C-alpha positions in Angstrom: 32.6 -76.7 32.8 33.1 -73.0 33.9 34.9 -70.6 31.4 36.3 -67.5 32.8 36.5 -64.2 30.5 40.2 -63.9 29.2 42.3 -60.8 29.7 41.6 -59.9 25.8 37.8 -59.8 26.2 38.2 -57.5 29.5 40.3 -55.0 27.8 38.2 -55.0 24.8 34.9 -54.2 26.8 36.9 -51.6 28.9 37.9 -49.6 25.6 34.0 -49.8 24.4 33.0 -48.3 27.6 35.5 -45.5 27.4 34.7 -45.0 23.9 31.0 -44.6 24.6 31.9 -42.0 27.5 34.1 -39.8 25.4 31.3 -39.7 22.8 28.9 -38.7 25.4 31.2 -36.3 27.1 32.0 -34.6 23.6 28.0 -34.3 23.0 27.8 -32.8 26.4 30.3 -30.3 25.2 28.9 -29.2 22.0 25.6 -28.9 23.8 26.7 -26.7 26.5 28.6 -25.0 23.8 25.6 -24.3 21.7 23.5 -23.3 25.1 26.1 -20.9 26.0 26.4 -19.7 22.5 22.6 -19.1 22.5 22.3 -17.3 25.7 24.4 -14.7 24.0 22.5 -11.5 22.8 23.9 -8.4 21.1 21.9 -5.0 21.4 23.1 -2.3 19.2 22.9 1.4 19.9 18.8 2.9 19.6 17.8 -1.1 19.2 16.1 -3.2 21.7 15.4 -7.2 22.1 12.5 -8.7 23.3 12.5 -11.8 25.4 9.9 -14.5 25.5 10.2 -17.5 27.4 7.8 -20.4 26.3 5.1 -18.1 25.1 5.6 -15.7 27.9 6.7 -11.9 27.7 10.1 -11.5 29.9 11.4 -8.2 29.4 13.1 -5.8 27.1 16.7 -5.3 26.6 17.0 -1.4 25.6 20.6 -0.7 26.5 23.3 -1.2 24.2 25.8 -4.0 24.9 26.6 -7.7 25.2 24.0 -9.8 27.3 23.4 -13.4 28.5 20.0 -14.8 28.9 18.2 -17.9 29.2 19.1 -19.9 25.8 15.5 -21.5 25.7 14.0 -17.8 25.3 12.9 -16.4 21.7 14.5 -12.7 21.1 12.7 -10.1 18.6 14.4 -6.9 17.6 12.5 -3.7 17.6 13.9 -0.4 16.5 13.8 2.4 18.7 15.1 5.2 16.2 12.8 7.6 14.5 11.0 6.9 11.4 9.3 9.3 8.9 6.3 8.5 7.2 5.3 10.6 4.1 1.8 10.1 3.5 0.1 10.1 -0.1 -2.2 12.5 -1.5 -5.2 12.3 0.0 -8.6 13.4 -1.7 -11.2 14.4 1.2 -13.7 17.2 1.6 -13.2 19.9 3.8 -16.0 21.6 6.4 -17.6 23.3 3.6 -17.6 20.3 1.2 -15.3 21.4 -1.1 -12.8 18.5 -2.2 -9.5 18.9 -1.2 -6.3 17.2 -1.7 -3.8 16.9 1.8 -1.0 15.2 3.0 1.3 14.9 6.0 4.6 14.1 7.1 4.8 12.4 10.6 7.9 11.5 12.8 7.3 8.6 15.1 9.2 6.2 17.4 8.5 3.0 19.2 8.1 4.0 22.7 6.7 0.8 24.6 8.4 -2.4 22.8 5.8 -4.4 24.3 2.8 -2.5 23.2 4.2 -2.3 19.5 5.0 -6.1 19.7 2.2 -7.8 20.9 -1.2 -5.4 21.0 -1.1 -4.6 17.2 -0.2 -6.7 14.1 2.1 -4.6 12.2 2.8 -1.3 14.2 4.7 0.6 10.9 1.1 -0.3 9.1 -0.8 0.9 12.0 1.1 4.3 11.8 0.2 4.4 8.1 -3.5 3.3 8.2 -4.2 5.9 11.5 -2.3 8.7 9.7 -4.5 8.8 6.7 -7.7 8.3 9.3 -6.6 11.2 11.2 -6.1 13.6 8.1 -9.5 12.6 6.7 -10.9 13.6 10.1 -9.2 16.6 10.6 -9.8 18.0 7.1 -13.4 17.6 7.9 -13.3 19.8 10.7 -12.3 22.9 9.4 -12.6 24.9 6.1 -9.8 25.0 3.4 -9.8 28.9 3.7 -11.7 31.4 5.7 -11.6 35.3 5.6 -12.6 36.0 9.4 -10.5 34.2 12.6 -11.9 30.9 11.9 -9.5 28.1 12.3 -8.7 27.0 8.4 -6.3 24.7 6.9 -4.2 27.1 5.1 -4.5 30.3 7.2 -4.0 28.4 10.7 -1.1 26.1 10.0 0.4 26.1 13.9 -3.1 25.2 15.3 -3.7 22.6 12.4 -0.4 20.9 13.1 -0.8 20.8 17.0 -4.7 19.3 16.6 -3.1 16.8 14.2 -0.2 15.7 16.4 -2.6 15.5 19.4 -4.7 13.3 17.3 -2.1 11.0 16.2 -1.0 10.5 19.6 -4.3 9.6 21.0 -4.6 6.9 18.1 -1.2 5.7 18.5 -0.9 5.1 22.0 -2.2 2.0 22.3 0.4 0.6 20.0 3.3 2.2 21.8 4.3 4.8 19.3 5.2 8.5 20.4 4.7 11.0 17.8 7.7 13.4 18.0 6.3 15.8 14.9 3.5 15.9 12.4 2.8 18.8 9.9 1.0 18.9 6.5 3.1 18.4 3.5 0.6 19.0 0.8 -2.8 21.0 0.7 -4.5 22.2 -2.1 -7.9 22.2 -4.0 -8.6 19.6 -6.1 -7.9 19.9 -9.6 -11.8 19.9 -11.1 -12.4 23.2 -8.8 -8.8 24.6 -8.5 -9.6 27.2 -11.0 -13.1 28.1 -10.0 -11.7 28.3 -6.2 -8.6 30.6 -7.3 -10.9 33.0 -8.6 -13.0 33.0 -5.5 -9.8 33.8 -3.6 -9.0 36.7 -5.8 -12.3 38.0 -5.5 -12.3 37.7 -1.6 -8.9 39.2 -1.9 -10.0 42.4 -3.8 -13.0 42.8 -1.8 -11.0 42.8 1.6 -8.4 44.9 0.2 -11.1 47.7 -1.1 -12.7 47.6 2.3 -9.7 48.3 4.1 -9.0 51.3 1.5 -12.3 52.6 2.1 -12.2 52.4 6.0 -8.8 54.1 5.7 -10.5 56.7 3.2 -13.2 57.7 5.7 -10.9 57.7 8.7 -8.5 60.4 6.7 -11.6 62.6 5.6 -12.9 62.9 9.2 -9.6 63.6 10.6 -9.1 66.3 7.7 -12.7 68.0 8.5 -12.0 68.0 12.3 -8.7 69.5 11.9 -10.2 72.3 9.6 -12.9 73.0 11.8 -10.3 73.1 15.1 -7.9 75.3 13.5 -10.6 77.5 12.0 -8.7 77.5 8.8 -12.1 77.9 6.6 -15.6 78.0 7.5 -17.7 75.3 4.8 -21.1 75.0 4.8 -22.9 71.5 4.2 -22.4 71.5 0.3 -19.2 72.2 0.0 -18.2 70.0 3.0 -20.3 67.2 0.9 -17.8 68.4 -2.1 -14.7 68.0 -0.5 -15.4 64.8 0.8 -16.1 63.4 -2.5 -13.1 64.6 -3.8 -11.2 63.4 -0.9 -12.8 60.1 -1.5 -12.1 59.8 -5.1 -8.4 60.8 -4.6 -8.0 58.2 -1.8 -10.0 55.3 -3.5 -8.7 55.4 -6.6 -6.7 52.9 -8.3 -4.9 55.2 -10.8 -3.3 58.5 -10.1 -5.6 61.4 -10.0 -5.2 64.7 -12.0 -5.7 67.9 -10.3 -8.7 70.4 -11.6 -8.1 74.1 -10.9 -11.7 75.3 -10.4 -11.9 78.9 -11.4 -15.4 79.5 -10.5 -17.7 78.8 -7.5 -20.0 76.1 -6.6 -22.9 78.7 -6.7 -22.0 80.5 -9.9 
């Protein structure tokens, strides 16, 4: 006996097939929508997105806008804005071995996003560590203060800032970091020697001031003697010249106002 499927059975099979097809189409539509949504990338101003496909670096989106990329890529955001780093006060020794406290402010930003993301573990932490290392090295190259033309940390700020920025630029180049500005924010002797070094600075300042006063007084006395002799105002022997020089030096080098003394006699009487 041969049985033929009835019309009801065939209609039910067609309905099941249609339902499966609808489900597959719905799943495909959802998957396509997810992939389309996944491919959209928004880049804000002064931001960037690194694109990596299956472990391979593809490129970086730097311009602000709305982009469509491969939906299977991963994206990492890296800021292109300027950052400030204010270091802690470091206690180091200067060129002469004196303990000092030093700190710096560094303005930096990411220049090469690939280097910043893949060449170092954490580029922000890398900037902090390298800044402190550069500060310690800079302090060891120069004295805190110097009376002559030697480059010092306190007296040659422009040269020191330029040297610090150059060293930081070299240290941070491998991380793709650009140093926009760097300068010392704190510089002082360590508390344990601050009092003694202050007295030393005061003594050096007094000696330098005295030297300038004496140099100026000697020049003025020499000029006075030359003019007296050139104009034949008075003829002075060596003893009178010595007395005049002594009086002028006392007047010019004295810290207090001098009182005139009228001499009614002579040097010989």
